[in-house]
C-alpha positions, -999 to 999 in steps of 0.1 A, spaced: 532 305 88 521 272 63 493 290 57 511 322 42 533 295 22 500 284 7 489 317 -3 526 328 -14 516 298 -39 490 304 -54 504 338 -61 530 319 -77 561 331 -55 568 297 -50 605 301 -37 584 326 -9 561 296 1 588 272 1 609 295 28 577 297 49 563 259 48 601 252 62 595 276 88 559 260 100 578 224 100 605 236 119 581 253 144 560 214 140 593 198 158 593 216 184 557 211 196 535 185 177 560 161 156 528 134 150 503 162 138 483 156 110 485 191 98 523 187 94 520 159 68 496 184 49 524 211 49 548 188 38 529 172 11 523 213 0 560 217 2 564 188 -20 541 202 -45 563 240 -44 594 224 -48 581 206 -80 570 235 -92 604 250 -90 620 222 -104 635 208 -78 624 171 -83 644 152 -58 634 175 -33 597 172 -41 599 132 -36 619 134 -6 590 156 13 556 132 -7 571 103 7 580 118 40 543 135 42 530 98 30 551 83 61 537 108 85 504 102 79 507 63 75 519 66 110 488 88 122 458 68 103 475 31 90 480 22 53 443 25 41 423 53 58 405 74 39 428 104 53 457 95 30 436 94 -2 442 128 -14 480 124 -8 482 93 -25 466 108 -58 486 137 -58 518 117 -58 503 96 -87 502 132 -104 536 140 -93 551 106 -111 526 110 -138 538 147 -150 573 127 -145 558 100 -169 566 76 -149 541 58 -153 546 25 -132 550 38 -100 521 63 -105 498 34 -110 510 19 -77 498 53 -58 465 55 -80 455 18 -73 462 21 -35 438 56 -35 417 37 -56 410 3 -30 403 33 -9 375 46 -34 362 17 -34 359 5 5 344 44 11 319 35 -14 308 5 0 308 21 32 285 50 22 260 29 -3 245 45 -32 235 76 -15 268 84 -5 281 82 -37 279 123 -46 292 128 -9 324 104 -16 326 123 -50 334 156 -37 366 146 -25 372 124 -52 368 142 -85 401 151 -92 410 117 -78 394 94 -102 407 117 -132 446 112 -123 435 74 -119 419 70 -156 449 93 -168 468 69 -153 449 41 -171 452 55 -203 489 55 -200 495 20 -195 498 -4 -228 469 -26 -217 442 -18 -241 416 -36 -217 428 -14 -187 428 16 -211 387 7 -227 381 1 -188 391 40 -180 363 53 -195 345 40 -159 359 68 -147 350 95 -168 316 85 -159 320 89 -126 326 124 -125 294 129 -151 265 155 -134 256 128 -112 224 155 -94 208 154 -132 217 121 -138 202 106 -107 169 128 -116 168 115 -150 172 79 -139 144 84 -110 121 99 -135 130 68 -162 117 41 -134 87 63 -125 77 67 -163 83 27 -168 66 16 -133 29 3 -142 19 4 -102 7 33 -87 24 21 -52 52 18 -64 53 48 -84 41 66 -52 71 52 -35 92 66 -60 76 102 -56 81 97 -19 117 91 -23 125 118 -47 107 144 -26 125 134 10 158 134 -10 146 168 -16 137 176 18 171 164 26 193 186 9 165 216 20 178 202 58 213 198 47 218 230 34 200 251 66 222 232 89 255 244 70 238 280 76 234 279 113 267 262 118 287 287 97 267 315 107 285 346 125 264 350 154 263 325 179 254 296 170 216 288 178 220 255 195 177 248 198 174 254 158 203 235 150 192 205 176 159 202 153 175 208 119 202 174 129 168 159 146 147 167 111 181 152 91 180 120 111 145 120 107 141 121 69 178 96 63 156 68 85 129 75 63 150 73 31 167 38 45 133 24 45 120 34 9 155 21 -2 147 -11 11 113 -15 -1 120 -4 -31 150 -24 -44 130 -57 -32 99 -41 -52 118 -29 -84 151 -53 -89 165 -24 -111 161 8 -88 193 -4 -71 216 -5 -102 202 27 -116 200 45 -89 235 37 -77 246 51 -111 268 20 -122 290 32 -149 284 9 -179 312 -8 -194 318 -4 -233 303 -31 -241 268 -19 -223 275 12 -242 272 -2 -279 244 -23 -272 221 13 -268 236 26 -298 222 31 -333 245 17 -365 244 58 -369 251 74 -334 286 79 -314 288 87 -279 316 114 -266 323 115 -232 343 143 -220 368 140 -191 379 179 -180 398 186 -154 423 210 -138 447 185 -128 468 184 -158 479 202 -186 456 182 -213 420 168 -209 407 136 -222 376 120 -240 363 88 -252 346 80 -284 326 50 -287 302 37 -318 282 3 -323 314 -14 -333 342 4 -321 357 30 -289 390 49 -287 404 71 -256 420 102 -265 442 133 -248 426 166 -256 459 190 -259 441 218 -237 441 225 -203 412 236 -185 418 274 -186 424 273 -224 391 254 -230 378 283 -208 394 310 -227 379 292 -261 347 290 -245 344 321 -233 353 336 -262 328 320 -289 302 324 -261 308 363 -263 310 362 -303 270 351 -298 261 377 -271 230 395 -282 224 417 -254 242 447 -265 232 443 -297 201 469 -311 207 461 -352 214 439 -373 247 457 -381 258 455 -346 262 416 -345 296 408 -329 318 389 -355 320 351 -347 355 339 -353 353 307 -374 386 299 -373 386 296 -331 355 273 -338 376 249 -362 405 251 -334 382 240 -308 363 213 -331 402 204 -341 415 195 -307 378 181 -297 372 161 -323 401 156 -345 421 128 -333 384 108 -343 374 120 -372 380 83 -391 358 70 -365 326 94 -373 323 83 -413 292 72 -414 274 85 -380 247 106 -382 234 117 -344 262 123 -314 255 121 -278 275 143 -254 283 141 -221 301 170 -212 323 185 -183 340 216 -168 337 246 -195 320 224 -225 289 224 -202 285 258 -211 288 256 -251 264 240 -273 284 222 -297 265 238 -325 288 261 -327 319 243 -338 331 242 -374 343 210 -390 364 218 -420 382 252 -420 368 282 -433 372 294 -463 362 330 -462 359 354 -494 374 390 -486 345 398 -516 313 380 -499 293 394 -466 303 384 -435 263 362 -433 274 343 -471 307 332 -447 285 322 -422 260 309 -447 289 285 -463 306 275 -431 309 238 -428 281 240 -389 282 209 -375 247 204 -373 250 203 -407 267 168 -403 251 158 -373 225 161 -352 233 165 -312 218 152 -275 235 165 -245 236 139 -217 242 144 -181 256 108 -174 265 74 -198 241 56 -172 210 82 -185 205 68 -219 200 35 -206 180 46 -180 158 66 -207 160 38 -238 156 4 -218 133 17 -188 112 49 -197 86 45 -212 75 58 -249 54 82 -227 26 71 -208 11 105 -202 -25 107 -221 -21 142 -235 -5 157 -261 8 189 -249 5 217 -224 17 252 -230 25 288 -211 34 318 -223 31 358 -237 23 367 -198 7 403 -192 34 425 -189 36 463 -200 68 473 -215 71 477 -253 77 443 -271 113 432 -269 139 409 -285 151 393 -260 139 369 -238 161 375 -209 174 398 -178 193 396 -145 182 380 -114 185 416 -100 165 432 -124 133 418 -107 139 406 -71 127 424 -41 143 401 -7 132 363 -17 98 373 -40 90 397 -74 92 438 -71 60 431 -89 64 468 -109 97 454 -122 80 422 -131 53 442 -151 76 465 -170 94 437 -187 88 437 -224 59 420 -242 66 385 -259 33 387 -285 51 361 -309 50 335 -279 14 335 -285 19 325 -321 47 300 -312 26 280 -286 -5 280 -308 16 266 -337 31 236 -319 -6 228 -300 -15 225 -339 12 205 -349 6 178 -316 -36 184 -324 -40 194 -292 -71 216 -278 -66 256 -271 -74 255 -239 -41 234 -234 -27 266 -244 -22 292 -212 -17 325 -224 -22 362 -211 -45 362 -176 -44 327 -179 -8 318 -177 -4 327 -141 15 308 -112 -13 297 -95 -30 282 -125 -2 263 -133 0 248 -98 -34 240 -102 -35 224 -135 -28 186 -141 9 185 -155 14 147 -152 -7 142 -183 8 161 -207 34 143 -230 53 177 -242 51 209 -217 61 242 -231 74 274 -216 75 307 -239 82 336 -218 112 356 -204 136 335 -181 153 351 -156 195 345 -155 219 345 -131 235 380 -117 246 394 -83 220 371 -69 213 383 -33 193 365 -3 169 340 -20 169 351 -50 171 325 -78 166 313 -118 131 315 -130 105 315 -157 82 347 -160 44 346 -158 16 368 -156 24 390 -123 -5 390 -99 -23 421 -82 -9 411 -49 25 391 -46 20 361 -21 45 333 -17 25 311 -37 21 335 -67 46 367 -69 42 361 -110 82 342 -110 80 304 -113 110 295 -93 136 267 -102 124 255 -60 89 258 -70 95 238 -102 110 209 -86 80 203 -67 61 201 -98 54 166 -111 54 160 -145 56 126 -168 70 145 -201 86 132 -227 100 168 -239 101 201 -220 107 235 -240 122 259 -219 118 289 -252 136 313 -227 167 329 -216 198 310 -206 174 281 -192 209 254 -199 235 263 -180 246 280 -146 266 317 -144 297 307 -145 311 282 -175 307 246 -160 299 258 -126 269 240 -119 268 219 -154 232 229 -160 215 256 -147 191 255 -109 160 256 -137 173 228 -162 177 207 -128 149 216 -113 122 205 -146 142 175 -151 138 170 -111 103 175 -121 99 145 -142 115 155 -178 128 128 -200 145 156 -222 144 193 -222 151 217 -246 169 242 -234 189 278 -249 227 293 -238 222 326 -236 196 353 -244 176 345 -270 161 365 -296 123 361 -292 114 358 -333 143 330 -342 132 313 -310 99 311 -322 108 300 -358 132 273 -344 110 257 -318 79 256 -341 104 246 -371 114 215 -351 75 205 -347 74 213 -382 100 185 -391 80 159 -365 47 167 -382 60 157 -416 80 125 -403 70 108 -374 99 87 -374 117 120 -373 140 121 -338 137 155 -318 175 158 -321 170 155 -361 140 178 -359 159 204 -340 190 199 -361 164 204 -398 150 238 -379 184 248 -373 199 245 -412 164 259 -420 174 289 -402 208 295 -408 201 293 -446 169 319 -452 179 336 -479 154 366 -468 171 369 -438 208 365 -443 215 374 -409 199 344 -395 230 329 -405 246 341 -374 248 315 -348 233 340 -320 200 332 -335 201 294 -346 225 277 -321 216 285 -288 195 258 -282 207 221 -272 184 190 -263 188 176 -229 181 138 -225 164 115 -249 167 127 -286 143 99 -301 110 101 -314 81 116 -295 51 96 -293 
């Protein structure tokens, strides 16, 4: 009965939900008055009452649910956490901020206790059930008039960042800065054991949820492996904490104070931290400059934000484009509206800012902010659509942009990562041997070429050739004064060659090829980069460099260029923050990544990446983000190819990580 109530609520039929929930609660009175399930249904009923405007009934039900749980668990048990947050959200919606704060403070004490219990490696585990709670706590904190509390709210926002990518960046920074080979190897071992633990945990989950009878022998074996890896990780943590004073601080992702962030910024930089959740009908952001900071409300719900991001992404989709006349019309008014919502409340603080560092969450992780327009578009009906695009006040005309998975990543990259300890300037892979006619897009669906867990070689060989990628890699190598034997093209661009090559000695690593993007993924299919297919597929070489294989590589790169398709985001808006490929390359040792958010047109992609290195070679003081900005502006302003003013050509790439200069 209670679950029927939940189902009707999901359909928005709250009166039906109330009816079924009350039926369930009557049954509890007969059979099991003190059941924890009872408190769950009472809490659900409270939410249904709120939805139909029965505020007094909702309050009574919430307090009844809390009393039932307290009788069962005690006053500070983790089992109270979600209910305390829901009660706080209830009072927050009523704008009773004082009462809301009482409940969030109780919840946060439980949160802190859990963190202390699990330690830094349990941080992700705690946050999996805690993310919305942190958002509500942050919202309540921002509702107070206490400026100190409002300033500290950014710490709650930091806890909701992309923790997996942030930890990988931070470990890379430690590896890069460490001079002792022995300690460096301990970091590598720690990273590998963490990955092994993740894989074993996945196997345990799949065994437990199997529809077949559970294979107890296999499950016991996996549980033993899990225990052994956890013990090794505990031992490694103790060793590393003793040998590396900053290990615990960086790996625990301890939130930074605003003053800490400001010390990391230059006078021409600003950091924006977005905090997006479905919990409320609005969201929040924080802007920090060298001498100022402000928290502000974004008057968009998560679903509204998702709709706007989806619409803008649809306007830059080239998958159905055959000629220039097929280009979708980009909605510049919507772009400006989104900019106004995201940055309008703090536009006065952006005076003098040249470089924006952005920590996105939710749907914003799937949109490069390059596509935003900073001034209301003035459209001349007599002019061509491309004239309108060229004259628009695109965000890159004002700011260079760098994305970060978390605030702490900036500290890791700027304070602890060295300027580049790798000895060789460059290594690149591209122009694989394929049989298809040269194609315009570097992207396809995973299902197009997968056969079970490996590639279907016939499908793979039929992909379009990408001859311009050879010139792209040669030009970058020339800018970096790298020898030709560091460019792996055609028959040399194989998985076998890549896996047998020392990648850790190169400061810049580039891949210019097709990228496999999300589709209806079945079996073990995963995102990958296309290499030259072998004569016969093996587990070691099937022509696809998969994300899981990338994660096993060892790199020490200032920047990794993924000049392929949709290497930035997951399949769903904000689903994973970063795609499996991006996370894998961060995990392998990247301090920064150049990635794309949609299928890229091959010629413009080559011009964008080489233009970036052209800017760097012209002025060694130019940072990576500035160089990318310069290349974008040049491409959108090309007088000979006015169609390149469409953002589908120049806006797909984002720089993730460290946007400073390349050594």
